[in-house]
C-alpha positions in Angstrom: -5.0 11.4 15.5 -7.3 9.1 13.6 -10.5 10.4 12.1 -13.3 9.0 9.8 -11.6 10.4 6.7 -8.4 8.4 7.3 -7.7 4.6 7.0 -5.2 2.8 9.2 -3.6 0.1 7.0 -0.9 -2.5 7.8 1.6 -3.0 5.0 4.0 -6.0 5.0 7.1 -6.3 3.0 10.2 -8.3 2.9 11.6 -5.7 5.2 9.0 -6.0 7.9 5.5 -4.7 8.7 4.4 -1.2 9.5 1.1 0.7 10.0 0.3 3.6 7.8 -2.5 6.2 8.0 -3.8 7.6 4.7 -6.9 9.6 3.7 -9.6 7.4 2.3 -9.4 9.3 -1.0 -5.7 8.8 -1.4 -4.7 6.9 -4.5 -3.1 3.3 -4.2 0.0 4.8 -5.9 0.5 7.1 -3.0 0.5 4.2 -0.6 2.9 2.2 -2.7 5.3 5.2 -3.0 5.2 6.0 0.7 5.5 2.4 1.9 8.5 1.6 -0.5 10.3 4.7 0.7 9.5 3.9 4.4 10.9 0.4 4.0 14.0 1.8 2.2 13.5 0.3 -1.2 15.1 1.8 -4.3 13.0 4.5 -5.9 13.9 3.1 -9.3 12.2 -0.2 -8.7 8.6 -0.9 -9.5 6.2 -2.1 -6.8 2.7 -3.5 -6.5 0.4 -3.9 -3.5 -2.0 -6.7 -2.9 -4.6 -7.6 -0.2 -3.2 -10.3 2.1 -6.5 -12.1 1.6 -6.1 -12.0 -2.2 -2.5 -11.9 -3.2 -3.0 -12.7 -6.8 -4.9 -9.6 -7.5 -2.7 -6.4 -7.3 -4.6 -3.2 -6.5 -4.7 -0.7 -9.5 -2.4 2.3 -8.8 -4.8 4.9 -10.1 -7.7 4.0 -7.9 -8.5 5.4 -4.5 -8.2 3.4 -1.4 -11.9 3.9 -0.6 -12.9 2.4 -4.0 -11.6 -1.0 -2.6 -13.8 -0.7 0.5 -10.8 -1.2 2.7 -11.3 -0.9 6.5 -9.0 0.0 9.4 -6.5 -2.9 10.1 -6.6 -4.2 6.5 -3.3 -6.0 5.8 -1.6 -5.3 2.4 1.5 -6.8 1.0 4.0 -4.7 -0.9 6.0 -6.6 -3.5 9.0 -5.6 -5.6 8.2 -6.2 -9.3 11.8 -5.2 -10.2 13.4 -2.3 -12.0 12.1 -0.9 -15.1 15.4 -1.7 -16.9 
């Protein structure tokens, strides 16, 4: 059940698109980790997430979702930066 403390976000990746619900105070890194795992990406790879409307500016992992003033239905793109090797 959706409440005002949660955000419903759409994450797109090379493996499809999925809606996620997160607390507004969750960190961007939590969204990245959950989305990467849900899409079946390797945990050893590094990912970033960007707004579909501003793909050149990755969201900072340590910031909260609410700090970006995201709203329900915001589309984000998860990209694989590669492994840390």
